[in-house]
C-alpha positions in Angstrom: -9.8 11.0 10.7 -8.7 12.9 13.7 -6.9 16.3 13.9 -3.6 14.6 14.9 -3.5 12.8 11.5 -4.0 15.8 9.3 -1.5 18.7 8.7 -1.1 21.7 6.4 2.1 22.8 8.2 5.1 23.4 5.9 7.4 21.3 8.1 5.0 18.3 7.6 4.5 18.9 3.8 8.1 19.4 2.8 9.1 15.7 3.0 6.4 14.8 0.5 7.6 17.3 -2.0 10.8 15.5 -3.0 12.6 12.2 -3.6 16.0 11.0 -4.8 15.3 12.3 -8.4 13.9 15.7 -7.3 16.3 16.3 -4.4 19.6 14.7 -5.5 19.5 14.8 -9.3 17.3 17.9 -9.7 15.5 16.2 -12.6 12.0 17.4 -11.4 10.9 20.4 -9.5 9.7 19.9 -5.9 6.0 20.4 -5.3 4.4 20.3 -1.9 1.0 18.9 -1.2 -1.5 21.4 0.3 -2.3 18.9 3.1 -1.0 15.6 4.4 -3.3 13.0 5.9 -2.5 9.6 7.4 -5.5 7.3 7.4 -5.7 4.4 9.9 -8.5 2.4 8.3 -10.5 1.8 5.1 -13.2 4.1 6.5 -10.7 6.9 6.9 -9.6 6.5 3.3 -13.3 6.5 2.3 -13.8 9.8 4.1 -10.8 11.4 2.5 -11.9 10.3 -0.9 -15.4 11.6 -0.4 -14.2 15.1 0.6 -11.7 15.2 -2.2 -14.3 14.1 -4.7 -16.9 16.6 -3.5 -14.5 19.5 -3.7 -12.5 18.3 -6.7 -9.2 18.2 -4.8 -6.4 16.1 -6.4 -5.3 13.1 -4.3 -1.8 11.7 -4.3 -0.7 8.5 -2.6 2.6 7.7 -1.0 3.3 4.3 0.4 6.8 3.4 1.6 8.1 7.0 1.3 11.2 5.9 -0.6 10.0 6.9 -4.1 12.9 7.1 -6.4 11.3 8.1 -9.7 9.1 11.1 -8.8 6.0 8.9 -8.9 4.4 10.3 -5.8 5.4 13.9 -6.1 2.2 15.9 -5.8 2.6 17.9 -9.0 -0.9 19.4 -8.7 -0.8 20.1 -4.9 -3.9 18.7 -3.3 -4.1 16.0 -0.6 -1.2 13.6 0.1 -2.4 10.4 1.5 0.3 8.5 3.5 -0.6 4.9 4.2 2.0 4.3 6.9 -0.6 3.9 9.7 -2.3 1.0 8.0 0.0 -1.9 9.1 -2.4 -4.7 9.9 -1.4 -8.3 9.2 -3.8 -11.2 9.7 -2.9 -14.8 9.0 -5.5 -17.5 8.1 -3.5 -20.7 8.8 -6.2 -23.0 7.5 -6.3 -21.5 4.1 -2.6 -20.4 4.1 -3.5 -16.8 3.2 -2.4 -13.5 4.8 -4.4 -10.3 4.8 -2.2 -7.3 4.6 -3.2 -3.6 4.9 -1.9 -1.0 2.5 0.9 0.3 4.8 2.8 -3.0 5.4 6.3 -3.1 4.1 8.0 -6.2 2.5 10.4 -6.2 5.5 7.6 -6.0 8.0 5.8 -9.0 6.5 9.0 -11.0 6.2 9.8 -10.2 9.8 6.3 -11.3 10.9 6.8 -14.7 9.4 10.4 -15.0 10.6 9.1 -14.4 14.1 6.4 -17.1 13.7 9.0 -19.6 12.5 11.2 -18.9 15.5 8.5 -18.9 18.1 6.1 -21.5 16.7 8.0 -23.4 14.1 5.5 -22.2 11.6 7.6 -22.4 8.4 5.4 -20.8 5.8 6.3 -17.6 4.1 4.2 -15.5 1.6 5.3 -14.8 -1.9 8.3 -12.5 -1.9 8.2 -9.9 -4.6 12.0 -9.4 -4.9 11.4 -5.7 -4.2 13.6 -3.7 -1.8 12.6 -4.2 1.8 11.2 -0.7 2.4 8.8 -1.1 -0.5 5.1 -1.6 0.3 4.1 -5.3 0.0 0.7 -4.8 -1.7 1.7 -2.1 -4.1 4.8 -4.0 -5.2 2.8 -7.2 -5.8 0.2 -5.4 -7.9 2.4 -3.0 -9.8 5.8 -4.8 -10.0 5.7 -8.2 -8.3 8.3 -9.9 -10.5 10.4 -12.4 -8.7 12.8 -14.3 -10.9 13.0 -17.2 -8.6 9.4 -17.7 -7.4 7.9 -16.4 -10.6 8.5 -19.6 -12.5 6.6 -21.7 -10.0 4.0 -19.3 -8.6 3.6 -16.6 -11.2 4.2 -12.9 -10.8 3.1 -11.0 -7.7 -0.5 -10.1 -8.8 -1.2 -13.7 -9.5 -0.6 -14.4 -5.8 -3.2 -12.0 -4.6 -6.5 -13.7 -3.6 -8.6 -10.5 -3.3 -8.4 -6.8 -3.0 -10.3 -4.2 -1.2 -10.1 -0.8 -3.0 -11.5 2.6 -2.2 -12.7 4.3 -5.4 -12.6 8.0 -6.1 -16.1 8.6 -4.8 -15.4 6.8 -1.5 -17.1 3.5 -2.5 -15.4 0.3 -1.4 -14.9 -2.2 -4.1 -14.0 -5.8 -3.3 -12.7 -8.4 -5.7 -12.5 -12.1 -5.8 -13.2 -14.0 -2.6 -13.5 -10.7 -0.7 -16.5 -9.9 -2.8 -18.3 -13.2 -2.4 -18.4 -14.8 1.0 -19.7 -18.0 -0.6 -16.8 -18.1 -3.1 -13.8 -20.4 -3.3 -11.0 -20.0 -0.8 -8.3 -19.4 -3.4 -8.1 -18.0 -6.9 -4.7 -18.5 -8.4 -5.2 -16.0 -11.2 -5.7 -13.2 -8.7 -8.3 -10.4 -9.0 
């Protein structure tokens, strides 16, 4: 993925070894990853997973970098995959869908649509998860995605996802819903 996006230097690994629970409350021990990688594309993620799978190296994922509950502490060392470079946002105005890469924050997506409304009077906004702004949009919709206000009308977050592109442990790309079938319907309300 490029030498500049991979590091085994202690100064680069230390931030991934702790969060509020490990650092402030000392509830869990710190554990550094052996290496940190920052993919910039699906192909980069595929390459990382292929190497990890081949050599049986544990892989840990961090998204927004504000983990509060030790969920992304690399307790087995291995590779820490940080998605912050994957920030692509693409709007399909005709179908009122937005494609969001894995590293897009809730605040980034909200800011994108705020900018569209100010510049172009485009007053459409995607489902808001109710999560804190520095949370990752996709992960929050999939794993949390509960919004007390929008949930009654539109369902929980995962029900507002039309399709997903996932990289499996062996590096295979798996697409769901309309992303898997180019002749499929434009919108599937039940999500993938």
